[in-house]
C-alpha positions, -999 to +999 in steps of 0.1 A: +168-505-712+150-478-693+170-461-664+156-477-637+166-509-652+199-501-664+202-490-630+192-521-613+215-542-643+246-521-628+239-533-595+238-564-603+267-567-623+288-553-590+271-577-566+282-603-593+315-589-593+318-589-550+305-626-555+331-636-581+359-620-559+348-639-528+337-609-509+309-617-501+296-610-467+266-635-453+252-629-420+237-664-400+210-651-379+211-663-338+185-674-324+195-669-287+206-644-271+242-630-278+271-646-254+300-671-255+276-698-267+248-687-291+224-707-314+228-705-352+197-730-369+197-765-352+236-759-337+253-747-308+285-724-316+313-710-297+309-678-304+346-657-310+333-626-329+313-604-309+325-572-290+310-586-262+343-583-238+334-585-204+308-610-212+276-584-204+256-588-234+232-614-215+238-603-183+205-608-157+213-576-142+210-554-175+182-575-188+159-563-158+175-531-156+163-527-191+124-542-183+125-517-152+134-487-176+105-498-198+082-501-167+089-465-155+099-446-189+081-467-213+090-481-247+105-453-273+105-417-272+088-411-303+111-374-307+145-356-314+162-346-276+152-311-285+113-313-295+109-337-265+129-366-267+148-359-234+138-378-199+159-375-168+178-408-176+191-393-207+209-365-187+217-392-160+238-415-178+256-386-197+266-372-165+276-404-155+296-412-186+313-380-182+321-387-139+334-418-155+353-407-180+367-380-160+351-354-182+331-324-178+297-336-195+288-356-222+262-364-247+246-395-261+243-408-300+220-434-312+258-450-323+290-440-319+292-440-354+265-412-353+292-394-328+318-392-348+302-386-381+282-355-358+313-344-339+331-325-366+312-303-386+300-281-359+340-277-346+357-271-366+359-244-400+375-242-432+404-220-412+409-253-392+429-286-397+422-324-390+451-345-386+438-383-387+456-416-381+456-434-419+441-465-398+410-447-380+375-461-386+351-454-413+334-435-389+361-410-383+368-407-419+335-399-426+326-373-398+361-352-413+347-355-446+314-336-436+335-311-424+352-279-443+384-280-421+416-288-439+427-324-437+457-343-434+465-380-428+499-395-410+503-430-412+496-453-384+512-442-353+540-430-372+552-399-345+580-388-370+547-383-401+521-369-375+549-344-364+553-334-403+521-332-405+516-310-378+545-288-389+526-285-423+492-278-404+505-252-387+531-234-413+496-229-434+481-211-412+455-231-396+438-216-364+429-248-347+445-279-349+427-315-339+443-346-340+418-376-344+427-411-338+415-444-324+422-457-294+425-489-306+426-499-341+401-522-344+410-543-373+444-551-357+441-549-318+468-521-319+471-492-293+477-455-305+504-440-292+487-414-268+519-406-247+541-395-275+505-379-294+494-359-263+532-347-261+529-333-296+496-321-296+506-299-266+541-289-287+521-276-313+491-266-296+470-288-308+441-310-296+435-349-293+401-366-301+400-405-294+378-428-303+377-456-273+349-481-284+375-509-281+390-501-252+362-484-229+353-508-198+380-532-201+409-507-207+432-491-182+417-490-143+384-493-136+378-495-173+384-461-180+396-463-215+430-461-234+441-426-216+439-438-182+456-471-196+485-448-207+482-423-177+474-396-200+445-366-204+431-363-238+400-334-251+375-353-268+364-387-261+340-409-283+327-442-280+301-469-276+276-485-251+272-513-278+304-533-269+321-537-233+291-517-218+265-542-224+262-548-264+230-527-270+236-496-292+242-460-285+272-436-288+280-406-268+311-379-270+326-368-237+347-339-234+346-299-223+312-282-213+313-256-243+320-290-271+294-306-255+267-274-253+278-268-288+269-304-303+237-305-283+232-269-309+248-279-340+255-317-344+230-330-371+228-369-357+221-359-327+194-331-338+178-354-363+178-386-347+153-404-322+165-405-285+179-437-271+154-453-260+143-457-224+152-497-223+189-493-237+195-461-216+185-478-185+210-511-190+236-488-196+232-468-162+236-503-149+264-515-171+286-485-157+282-494-123+290-528-132+323-522-153+335-500-125+336-533-100+346-556-127+385-560-114+379-595-120+361-596-153+391-577-166+417-597-154+398-632-164+397-613-201+435-606-201+441-636-185+419-655-216+440-633-243+476-643-232+463-681-232+447-678-265+472-658-284+498-687-271+476-713-281+473-699-319+512-692-319+519-727-310+498-740-336+517-722-364+489-694-369+507-660-378+492-629-354+492-597-354+518-584-325+503-571-293+479-579-260+449-564-267+415-587-265+414-585-304+436-614-320+437-612-355+443-647-375+461-629-406+449-654-437+462-631-466+434-638-494+395-635-486+386-668-499+406-688-476+395-664-447+355-675-462+370-706-460+385-708-428+355-696-413+333-721-427+353-751-419+358-735-384+317-732-384+316-768-392+337-777-358+314-754-338+330-722-336+316-691-349+337-666-365+340-641-395+365-635-423+372-601-425+386-587-461+384-562-488+370-532-478+368-536-443+410-544-445+433-540-473+436-561-502+459-594-495+453-586-457+429-610-450+420-620-413+401-642-391+393-617-359+389-630-332+377-615-298+384-625-263+356-626-237+358-625-199+331-655-196+351-675-219+366-714-199+396-727-202+377-755-218+362-733-246+393-719-253+412-756-251+377-769-281+389-733-299+421-740-300+415-776-313+386-766-340+416-737-351+442-762-361+418-784-372+405-759-397+437-745-405+453-782-412+419-786-439+419-757-454+460-753-456+464-727-436+491-741-413 
């Protein structure tokens, strides 16, 4: 057997093992715009698994802004930013994001995965330490792996453990300490305990970095995110345009001017990736205008969340506690999560099963997500489907 044949045989064996464990992830092509209702094949489905928190993904104002952006600035940049890929609207969006978030400046990336992946290596050296929450997003984990700082991890939202890790890092002579956390832990909908984290940071002379992807646009006053929600200030914020801010793509880091300036000089995903296309940038600017004036949408989102949680609990499903629009329905095993998702699909509801390696083994779930555009009729239809599907597969 050749080296190539042996390699491919190993890949097939891995894939067969994934399938045998019921862990294969399958994609369903959507034939319509993203929204509360989507067309998949010949069916119209109620969509409960998008990050489209404010329902802006198919908003006419964003579509028009994107068209105007292409008319005025073209289709793509065909370059990285520092060569010839920066347009006036790129800097306008960065300044607008910084102002919205209460930061000195911001820098755009292709996605927040790239923002987190490029953040740590330029800022931290082997004499520094980063202390990371155990449930942080994969992009934070990968970004930390790419830097040479000493690595410490604390149990999810365990402030005593965070204190221990900070003390150990400080006792070890670390020059700079950086605490890294999600603002909202995306698999569970839990909010980071930012007031306590900030207090510990002040006590130990550390900085705080927050990934706010699942909060920007709808948490806190005017949707400014989890720090605003908690009434605290953090040092560095990362986030995305790909969820509540229109649902396209693009990420950012916002923070102190020297941090942003150094990232422009040294962040590898920024230096070696094409600039965001003009349509996305123009729509991002329009999305921020919509979001700042969207108190009605934020109110509808959280009203829907409360109604949905109450209905699922009454039906007998086990939920993770909280009030965030991420509402995980806990099922335990991957196969059951897959069967539940399929049963809901048959009943007109589009959801996805989450299982290893996305979540730990034994903690498979259907992660439902609320949306400001969902009507009470939509939610009642979905609750009826969940009750019927849950009984059909033995989940309730």
